[in-house]
C-alpha positions as CSV (number, residue, x, y, z in Angstrom):
1,M,-10.1,20.8,-9.4
2,G,-9.9,16.9,-9.3
3,T,-10.9,15.2,-5.8
4,E,-7.9,13.9,-4.1
5,P,-9.3,10.6,-3.6
6,E,-9.6,9.1,-0.2
7,V,-6.7,7.0,1.6
8,D,-6.9,4.3,3.9
9,L,-3.4,3.2,4.5
10,P,-1.8,2.8,7.2
11,R,-0.1,5.8,8.2
12,G,3.3,3.6,9.3
13,I,4.3,3.0,5.9
14,G,5.6,7.0,5.9
15,A,4.5,9.6,3.0
16,P,7.0,8.4,0.1
17,A,4.9,4.9,0.4
18,T,1.6,6.3,0.4
19,R,1.9,9.1,-2.4
20,A,3.5,5.8,-4.4
21,L,0.5,3.4,-3.8
22,V,-1.6,6.4,-4.6
23,G,0.2,7.2,-7.5
24,A,-0.5,3.7,-8.7
25,G,-4.0,3.6,-7.9
26,Y,-3.8,1.4,-4.9
27,T,-5.7,4.0,-1.6
28,S,-7.0,1.6,1.1
29,L,-6.3,-2.2,2.0
30,D,-8.5,-3.6,0.3
31,T,-6.6,-2.8,-2.9
32,L,-3.9,-4.2,-2.4
33,A,-5.1,-7.6,-1.2
34,G,-3.3,-9.9,-3.9
35,V,-1.1,-7.9,-5.4
36,R,2.6,-9.2,-5.7
37,A,5.3,-7.7,-3.2
38,A,7.6,-8.0,-6.1
39,D,4.9,-5.2,-8.1
40,L,4.8,-2.7,-4.8
41,A,8.9,-2.7,-4.9
42,K,9.2,-1.4,-8.1
43,L,6.9,1.4,-7.0
44,H,9.8,4.3,-5.8
45,G,9.5,5.0,-2.3
46,V,7.7,1.4,-1.5
47,G,11.0,-0.6,0.1
48,P,10.7,-3.2,2.5
49,R,9.8,-1.8,5.9
50,A,6.4,-0.3,4.0
51,L,5.7,-4.1,2.5
52,R,5.9,-5.4,5.9
53,L,3.8,-3.0,7.3
54,L,1.5,-3.7,4.9
55,Q,1.1,-7.6,4.7
56,E,1.3,-7.2,8.6
57,E,-2.7,-4.8,8.6
58,L,-3.6,-6.7,6.1
59,E,-2.9,-10.5,8.3
60,K,-5.1,-8.9,11.0
61,Q,-7.7,-9.3,7.6
62,D,-7.4,-13.2,7.2
63,R,-6.1,-11.5,3.7
64,A,-2.1,-11.6,2.4
65,L,-0.1,-10.1,-0.3
66,G,0.2,-12.0,-3.5
């Protein structure tokens, strides 16, 4: 049995977006900083609301999506 990666993403983005991001290797805000929003939007389950919430959380850390 494999171990689950530690996930540190905002809960408000929803379960489908969280599953899609983790499946693509993005398990925290750190891994998302600088990633193009257009690339994330291609992931099934990651919609405008999730992208907005991720961007807002990154901005709190003076970072952003690419």
